C-alpha positions as CSV (number, residue, x, y, z in Angstrom):
1,M,-8.0,6.6,-87.5
2,R,-11.6,7.0,-88.7
3,A,-10.3,7.8,-92.2
4,F,-8.1,4.7,-92.2
5,L,-10.9,2.4,-91.1
6,S,-13.4,4.0,-93.5
7,I,-11.0,3.6,-96.5
8,F,-10.0,0.1,-95.4
9,L,-13.6,-1.1,-95.1
10,A,-14.9,0.7,-98.2
11,C,-12.0,-0.6,-100.3
12,W,-12.4,-4.1,-99.1
13,L,-16.1,-4.0,-99.9
14,F,-15.6,-2.4,-103.3
15,N,-13.0,-5.0,-104.1
16,L,-15.5,-7.8,-103.6
17,F,-17.8,-6.5,-106.3
18,L,-15.8,-4.2,-108.7
19,P,-12.6,-4.7,-110.7
20,W,-9.2,-3.8,-109.4
21,W,-9.8,-0.1,-109.9
22,G,-12.8,-0.1,-107.6
23,S,-10.7,0.9,-104.6
24,V,-10.0,4.2,-106.2
25,I,-13.5,5.4,-105.7
26,P,-13.8,5.2,-101.9
27,A,-10.2,6.3,-101.2
28,L,-10.8,9.4,-103.4
29,F,-14.1,10.5,-101.8
30,I,-13.3,9.5,-98.2
31,A,-10.0,11.3,-98.2
32,A,-11.6,14.4,-99.8
33,W,-14.2,14.4,-97.1
34,M,-12.2,13.6,-94.0
35,L,-8.6,14.7,-94.6
36,D,-6.9,18.1,-95.2
37,K,-3.3,17.4,-96.0
38,S,-2.1,15.6,-99.1
39,L,0.8,13.7,-97.4
40,A,-1.6,12.4,-94.8
41,G,-4.0,11.5,-97.5
42,F,-1.4,9.5,-99.4
43,M,-0.3,7.6,-96.3
44,I,-3.8,6.8,-95.0
45,G,-5.0,5.9,-98.5
46,F,-1.8,3.7,-99.0
47,L,-2.3,1.9,-95.7
48,G,-6.1,1.5,-95.9
49,S,-6.2,0.4,-99.5
50,G,-3.1,-1.7,-99.2
51,F,-4.3,-3.6,-96.2
52,A,-7.7,-4.1,-97.9
53,W,-5.9,-5.7,-100.9
54,L,-3.7,-7.8,-98.5
55,V,-6.7,-9.1,-96.6
56,Q,-8.4,-10.1,-99.8
57,A,-5.3,-11.7,-101.3
58,G,-4.5,-13.4,-97.9
59,Y,-8.0,-14.9,-97.8
60,I,-7.7,-16.2,-101.3
61,H,-4.2,-17.6,-100.4
62,V,-5.6,-19.5,-97.4
63,A,-8.8,-20.6,-99.2
64,N,-7.0,-22.5,-101.9
65,Q,-4.0,-23.6,-99.8
66,G,-1.6,-21.2,-101.5
67,I,-1.9,-22.9,-104.9
68,L,-2.7,-19.7,-106.8
69,T,0.0,-17.5,-105.2
70,T,2.6,-20.3,-105.6
71,R,1.8,-20.5,-109.3
72,I,2.0,-16.8,-109.7
73,A,5.3,-16.7,-107.8
74,D,6.7,-19.4,-110.1
75,M,5.4,-17.6,-113.2
76,M,7.0,-14.3,-112.1
77,G,10.2,-16.1,-111.0
78,I,9.9,-14.9,-107.5
79,G,9.8,-18.2,-105.7
80,S,7.8,-17.3,-102.6
81,P,4.1,-16.8,-102.5
82,L,4.6,-14.3,-99.6
83,V,6.4,-12.0,-101.9
84,V,3.4,-12.1,-104.2
85,L,1.2,-11.0,-101.2
86,L,3.7,-8.2,-100.5
87,I,3.6,-7.0,-104.1
88,T,-0.2,-7.1,-103.9
89,F,-0.1,-4.9,-100.8
90,L,2.2,-2.4,-102.5
91,I,0.1,-2.2,-105.7
92,G,-3.1,-1.7,-103.8
93,G,-1.4,0.7,-101.5
94,I,0.0,2.9,-104.3
95,L,-3.3,2.9,-106.0
96,G,-5.2,3.9,-102.8
97,G,-2.5,6.4,-101.8
98,V,-2.5,8.2,-105.1
99,S,-6.3,8.3,-105.3
100,A,-6.6,9.6,-101.7
101,M,-4.0,12.3,-102.3
102,T,-5.9,13.3,-105.5
103,G,-9.1,13.6,-103.5
104,V,-7.4,15.9,-100.9
105,L,-5.8,18.0,-103.6
106,I,-9.1,18.4,-105.5
107,K,-10.7,19.5,-102.3
108,Q,-7.9,22.0,-101.6
109,N,-8.1,23.3,-105.2
110,L,-11.9,23.8,-105.0
111,L,-11.6,25.6,-101.7
112,N,-8.8,27.9,-103.0
113,S,-10.8,28.7,-106.1
114,Q,-13.8,29.6,-104.0
115,N,-11.7,31.8,-101.8
116,L,-10.3,33.6,-104.8
117,E,-13.7,34.2,-106.2
118,A,-14.9,35.6,-102.9
119,T,-12.0,38.0,-102.6
120,G,-11.7,38.9,-106.3
């Protein structure tokens, strides 16, 4: 739960000041620091980053009475602004999940290479 909240808050904060790829940075480092399994890293990164993107997009949707998401939905031929918010959640979630899993795998790789050097 701490990893989820940390990734969520950090991704939300980074999304305020950095471009769309900004949520990769906290998801990668927090997952490498707090998590040990790659599947757990993917799921926690997916949910944390996805909800951060959803909160940000939901705020923008409410702040402009849905004008922007309605126009994007019309432009994409979707029809519903809520589907645009769902797609935003999925894109942010996949981005955060892959980066968190990458962080865990890098940590595992570094630990394995240190163990091999110590025994070899």
